[in-house]
C-alpha positions as CSV (number, residue, x, y, z in Angstrom):
1,M,-2.9,-5.7,-31.6
2,Q,-5.5,-3.9,-33.6
3,L,-9.0,-3.7,-32.0
4,Q,-12.3,-2.5,-33.3
5,T,-13.4,-0.8,-30.1
6,K,-16.6,0.8,-29.1
7,Q,-16.4,3.9,-27.0
8,V,-18.4,4.4,-23.8
9,G,-21.0,7.2,-23.6
10,W,-19.8,9.1,-20.6
11,L,-22.4,10.7,-18.3
12,V,-21.3,13.6,-16.2
13,G,-23.2,16.4,-14.5
14,I,-24.6,17.4,-11.1
15,I,-24.0,14.0,-9.6
16,A,-20.2,14.7,-9.6
17,S,-20.6,17.2,-6.9
18,C,-21.8,14.6,-4.3
19,I,-19.1,12.0,-5.1
20,I,-16.2,13.8,-3.6
21,G,-17.3,13.3,0.0
22,C,-18.9,9.9,-0.5
23,T,-17.3,6.7,0.8
24,S,-18.2,3.0,0.3
25,S,-16.2,1.5,3.2
26,P,-16.9,-1.6,5.1
27,K,-18.1,-1.0,8.7
28,A,-15.0,0.2,10.6
29,P,-14.1,-1.1,14.0
30,D,-13.5,1.3,16.8
31,V,-9.7,1.9,17.2
32,S,-9.9,5.1,19.2
33,N,-8.6,3.4,22.4
34,L,-5.9,1.4,20.6
35,Q,-2.5,2.6,21.7
36,I,0.5,2.7,19.3
37,T,4.0,4.3,19.7
38,W,3.9,7.4,17.5
39,Q,6.0,10.5,16.9
40,V,6.0,13.2,14.2
41,Q,9.4,14.7,13.3
42,R,10.1,17.6,10.9
43,F,13.4,16.6,9.6
44,E,13.4,19.3,6.9
45,Q,13.3,22.1,9.5
46,D,16.4,20.8,11.2
47,L,18.2,20.1,8.0
48,F,17.7,23.6,6.5
49,S,18.6,25.3,9.8
50,M,22.0,23.7,10.0
51,D,25.1,25.8,10.2
52,T,26.7,25.1,6.8
53,L,30.0,26.7,7.9
54,Q,30.2,23.8,10.5
55,L,28.6,21.2,8.3
56,D,30.4,18.2,9.6
57,A,29.5,18.9,13.2
58,S,26.0,19.9,12.2
59,L,25.4,16.6,10.4
60,G,26.7,14.8,13.5
61,Q,24.1,16.6,15.6
62,L,21.4,15.9,13.0
63,N,22.3,12.2,13.1
64,K,21.9,12.1,16.9
65,K,18.3,13.4,16.6
66,Y,17.5,11.3,13.5
67,P,19.6,8.1,13.8
68,G,19.3,6.0,10.7
69,F,17.2,8.5,8.7
70,T,20.0,11.0,8.3
71,Q,21.9,8.3,6.3
72,D,18.7,7.3,4.5
73,F,18.2,10.9,3.4
74,L,21.8,11.6,2.4
75,Y,22.6,8.3,0.6
76,N,19.2,7.1,-0.7
77,I,16.9,10.1,-1.0
78,L,19.5,12.7,-1.9
79,G,21.7,10.2,-3.7
80,T,25.0,11.4,-2.5
81,S,27.8,9.3,-1.0
82,P,29.9,9.5,2.3
83,D,32.8,11.1,0.5
84,K,30.7,13.7,-1.4
85,A,28.0,14.6,1.2
86,L,29.9,17.6,2.6
87,T,30.4,19.2,-0.8
88,E,27.1,18.2,-2.4
89,L,24.7,18.9,0.4
90,P,25.2,22.7,0.5
91,F,24.2,22.9,-3.2
92,F,21.0,21.1,-2.5
93,L,20.2,23.3,0.5
94,R,20.7,26.5,-1.6
95,A,18.6,25.1,-4.5
96,Y,15.7,24.2,-2.3
97,R,15.8,27.1,0.2
98,N,12.6,28.6,-1.1
99,W,10.8,25.2,-0.7
100,I,11.3,25.1,3.0
101,G,9.6,28.5,3.2
102,A,6.6,27.2,1.3
103,A,6.3,23.9,3.3
104,K,3.1,23.6,5.2
105,S,3.2,24.3,9.0
106,D,2.4,21.8,11.7
107,K,-1.0,23.5,12.1
108,E,-1.8,23.0,8.5
109,L,-0.6,19.3,8.4
110,T,-1.7,18.1,11.8
111,K,-5.0,16.8,10.4
112,Y,-3.2,14.6,7.9
113,F,-0.6,13.5,10.4
114,D,-3.5,12.3,12.6
115,Q,-5.1,10.5,9.7
116,V,-1.8,8.6,9.1
117,K,-1.7,7.7,12.7
118,E,-5.3,6.5,12.6
119,G,-4.4,4.4,9.5
120,C,-1.6,2.8,11.4
121,K,-4.0,1.9,14.2
122,Y,-6.2,0.1,11.7
123,V,-3.2,-1.7,10.3
124,H,-2.3,-2.8,13.8
125,Y,-5.9,-3.9,14.4
126,Y,-6.0,-6.1,11.3
127,F,-2.3,-7.2,11.3
128,P,-1.2,-7.1,15.0
129,T,2.1,-8.9,14.2
130,Y,3.2,-6.4,11.5
131,P,6.1,-4.3,12.7
132,L,4.4,-0.9,12.6
133,P,6.3,2.3,11.9
134,R,6.8,4.2,15.1
135,K,7.4,7.6,13.5
136,L,6.3,9.9,10.7
137,I,9.3,11.9,9.4
138,T,8.8,14.8,7.0
139,F,11.6,15.9,4.6
140,I,12.1,17.9,1.5
141,G,14.1,16.1,-1.2
142,P,14.8,16.3,-4.9
143,V,11.7,16.8,-7.1
144,N,12.8,14.0,-9.3
145,G,13.2,11.6,-6.3
146,Y,11.2,9.8,-3.7
147,G,7.9,11.2,-2.4
148,N,7.1,8.5,0.3
149,V,9.5,6.1,1.9
150,I,9.0,3.4,4.5
151,T,12.1,2.7,6.6
152,S,12.7,0.2,9.4
153,D,10.9,2.3,11.9
154,A,9.3,5.2,10.1
155,L,7.1,6.5,7.4
156,A,9.0,9.3,5.6
157,V,7.0,11.9,3.7
158,G,8.6,14.1,1.0
159,L,6.9,17.5,1.3
160,Q,8.0,18.6,-2.1
161,F,5.0,16.6,-3.3
162,Y,2.5,18.1,-0.9
163,M,2.9,21.8,-1.5
164,G,-0.6,22.1,-2.9
165,K,-1.6,21.8,-6.5
166,D,-1.2,25.5,-7.1
167,F,2.4,25.7,-5.9
168,A,4.2,27.8,-8.5
169,W,7.0,25.3,-9.4
170,Y,4.5,22.7,-10.4
171,A,3.3,25.0,-13.2
172,T,6.7,25.7,-14.6
173,S,7.9,23.9,-17.8
174,E,10.2,21.8,-15.8
175,G,7.5,20.9,-13.3
176,Q,5.0,20.1,-16.0
177,Q,7.5,18.0,-17.9
178,L,8.0,15.8,-14.8
179,Y,4.5,16.0,-13.4
180,P,1.7,17.0,-15.8
181,P,-1.6,18.2,-14.3
182,F,-3.1,14.8,-14.0
183,L,-0.4,14.0,-11.5
184,S,0.3,17.4,-9.9
185,R,-3.4,18.0,-9.0
186,R,-2.9,15.3,-6.4
187,F,0.1,17.1,-4.8
188,E,-2.1,18.0,-1.9
189,P,-1.6,17.2,1.8
190,A,-4.9,15.2,1.7
191,Y,-3.1,12.5,-0.3
192,M,-0.5,12.0,2.4
193,P,-2.4,9.4,4.4
194,I,-3.2,7.5,1.2
195,N,0.4,7.3,0.0
196,C,1.6,6.3,3.5
197,M,-0.8,3.5,3.7
198,K,0.1,2.4,0.2
199,N,3.7,2.0,1.4
200,I,2.5,-0.2,4.2
201,M,0.2,-2.1,1.9
202,D,3.0,-2.8,-0.6
203,D,5.2,-4.0,2.3
204,L,2.5,-6.4,3.5
205,F,1.4,-7.5,0.1
206,P,3.7,-6.8,-2.8
207,N,1.9,-6.7,-6.1
208,K,2.9,-9.7,-8.1
209,S,0.2,-9.6,-10.8
210,Q,2.4,-8.2,-13.6
211,G,2.2,-10.5,-16.6
212,R,-1.1,-12.0,-15.5
213,P,-4.3,-11.5,-17.7
214,L,-5.7,-8.0,-17.7
215,V,-8.7,-8.9,-15.7
216,E,-6.6,-10.4,-12.9
217,Q,-4.4,-7.3,-12.8
218,M,-7.5,-5.1,-12.6
219,I,-8.8,-7.2,-9.7
220,E,-5.4,-6.9,-7.9
221,S,-5.6,-3.2,-8.3
222,G,-9.2,-3.2,-7.1
223,K,-8.2,-5.3,-4.0
224,R,-5.8,-2.5,-3.1
225,V,-8.5,0.1,-3.2
226,C,-10.6,-2.0,-0.9
227,L,-7.6,-2.6,1.4
228,L,-7.3,1.2,1.6
229,E,-10.9,1.3,2.7
230,F,-10.1,-1.0,5.6
231,F,-7.1,1.2,6.6
232,L,-8.6,4.6,5.9
233,P,-12.4,4.0,6.2
234,H,-13.3,7.7,6.8
235,L,-11.7,9.1,3.6
236,A,-13.4,9.7,0.3
237,D,-13.3,7.3,-2.6
238,T,-11.8,10.0,-4.8
239,L,-8.7,10.0,-2.5
240,R,-8.4,6.2,-2.5
241,T,-8.7,5.9,-6.3
242,G,-7.0,9.1,-7.3
243,Y,-9.8,10.0,-9.6
244,S,-11.4,13.4,-9.6
245,G,-15.0,13.7,-8.4
246,Q,-16.1,14.2,-12.0
247,Q,-14.1,11.2,-13.2
248,L,-15.5,9.0,-10.5
249,A,-19.0,10.1,-11.2
250,A,-18.6,9.4,-14.9
251,C,-17.2,5.9,-14.2
252,R,-20.1,5.0,-11.9
253,A,-22.6,6.4,-14.4
254,S,-21.0,4.4,-17.2
255,E,-20.0,1.3,-15.3
256,K,-22.0,-1.1,-17.6
257,G,-20.5,0.5,-20.8
258,I,-17.0,0.3,-19.5
259,W,-17.3,-3.4,-18.7
260,S,-19.0,-4.0,-22.1
261,F,-16.0,-2.4,-23.7
262,F,-13.6,-4.9,-22.2
263,V,-15.9,-7.9,-22.8
264,Q,-17.0,-7.1,-26.4
265,N,-13.4,-6.4,-27.5
266,D,-12.2,-9.7,-26.0
267,M,-9.6,-7.9,-23.8
268,L,-9.9,-9.5,-20.4
269,Y,-7.4,-12.3,-20.9
270,S,-4.7,-10.3,-22.7
271,T,-1.3,-10.5,-21.2
272,D,0.6,-8.2,-23.6
273,P,2.1,-5.5,-21.4
274,S,2.2,-3.0,-24.3
275,F,-1.6,-3.4,-24.4
276,T,-2.6,-3.8,-20.7
277,R,-0.6,-0.8,-19.5
278,D,-3.1,1.5,-21.4
279,Y,-5.7,0.5,-18.8
280,L,-3.6,0.1,-15.7
281,N,-1.2,3.0,-15.7
282,E,-1.6,6.5,-14.5
283,G,-2.4,8.9,-17.4
284,P,-4.4,11.9,-18.4
285,G,-7.1,9.7,-19.7
286,T,-8.0,6.5,-21.6
287,P,-8.5,7.6,-25.2
288,A,-10.1,4.4,-26.3
289,L,-13.0,5.0,-23.9
290,G,-13.6,8.7,-24.7
291,D,-12.6,12.1,-23.5
292,Q,-14.1,11.8,-20.0
293,A,-12.4,8.4,-19.2
294,P,-9.7,8.7,-16.5
295,G,-6.3,7.0,-16.8
296,N,-5.9,3.7,-14.9
297,I,-9.5,2.9,-15.6
298,G,-8.8,-0.9,-15.1
299,Q,-8.6,0.0,-11.3
300,F,-12.2,1.0,-11.4
301,C,-13.4,-2.3,-13.0
302,G,-11.3,-4.3,-10.6
303,W,-12.7,-2.4,-7.7
304,Q,-16.3,-3.1,-8.7
305,I,-15.6,-6.8,-9.2
306,V,-14.0,-7.0,-5.8
307,K,-16.8,-5.2,-4.1
308,K,-19.3,-7.6,-5.8
309,W,-17.3,-10.5,-4.5
310,M,-17.1,-9.0,-1.0
311,E,-20.9,-8.7,-0.9
312,K,-21.1,-12.5,-1.2
313,Q,-18.7,-13.2,1.7
314,A,-20.2,-14.0,5.1
315,D,-17.0,-12.8,6.9
316,I,-14.4,-10.8,5.0
317,T,-11.1,-9.7,6.5
318,P,-8.3,-7.7,4.8
319,E,-6.0,-10.8,5.0
320,K,-8.6,-13.0,3.3
321,L,-9.2,-10.3,0.7
322,M,-5.6,-10.0,-0.2
323,K,-4.8,-13.7,-0.2
324,T,-7.7,-14.8,-2.3
325,P,-6.4,-15.2,-5.9
326,A,-7.7,-12.7,-8.4
327,A,-8.9,-15.5,-10.7
328,A,-11.1,-17.0,-7.8
329,I,-12.5,-13.6,-7.1
330,F,-13.5,-13.1,-10.7
331,Q,-15.1,-16.5,-10.9
332,E,-17.0,-16.2,-7.7
333,A,-18.1,-12.5,-8.1
334,K,-20.0,-13.3,-11.3
335,Y,-19.8,-9.6,-12.0
336,K,-22.4,-8.3,-14.5
337,P,-23.2,-4.6,-14.1
């Protein structure tokens, strides 16, 4: 598909500095007295302190402390098998020995563990019948594997993706090949609550918008940003969207131009995945919209449409938000920045 597109004039500057801490959440209920079952476990500390000379017995002890998750780690996260675990696990432990030394301490991570717990309280408040995870389990796994996992009773967090954006391995050629800067800049502990809530969100409401018109996919993406506002109302929009402060400031300053770009180029109802992915996938930018445009810019448009729609609702709940079809939201929002 060949398009004669007009680029957006991006506006950046001093306003970027105030965006990072700004939020646009709906009024949050008080969940401070809401009690949930909750425990934080540092699986990686026990895994890397095992006696590898008595590995079979050590794994048995590990399984007693982490029933279920030990198997999840070995066979799903690590990708070994019952007949190979005793021979392959020592190689992994040696290869990642320096990562355990670089992992953040409880003191450094407690703030983010507490934010995950608070997010779970909001989930329970809005969806009381949802079987809430009862534990947060940290682990260190392969760098080409899982970062966040939801199990039958736990949220599991791969600390290899939360070492801090300046962690040396991320800057290596191997690290940059797997995770270029637009991704690794978000390998900060501050994104842990966001990614945990995304797992719960996807469990509650799997995204089934693939193949739908671009504008509907954008709105579904925007709905998810708004749902994160319900679950994590006290975090910044930069964390919920994944945009940098400068990128978010530029999007807000150029909102009208971004929308005009999609409308004037007759793009809203395209269903061609080779075309729509340019505006819905993570990336270093959106070239068709200029140098300052972030990747996944369709999320921004969808988010603005959903917020406009929510302003017109007398009583909006997360369930109503997520169950309202994207096409209906688009029609009712009458979005025109």
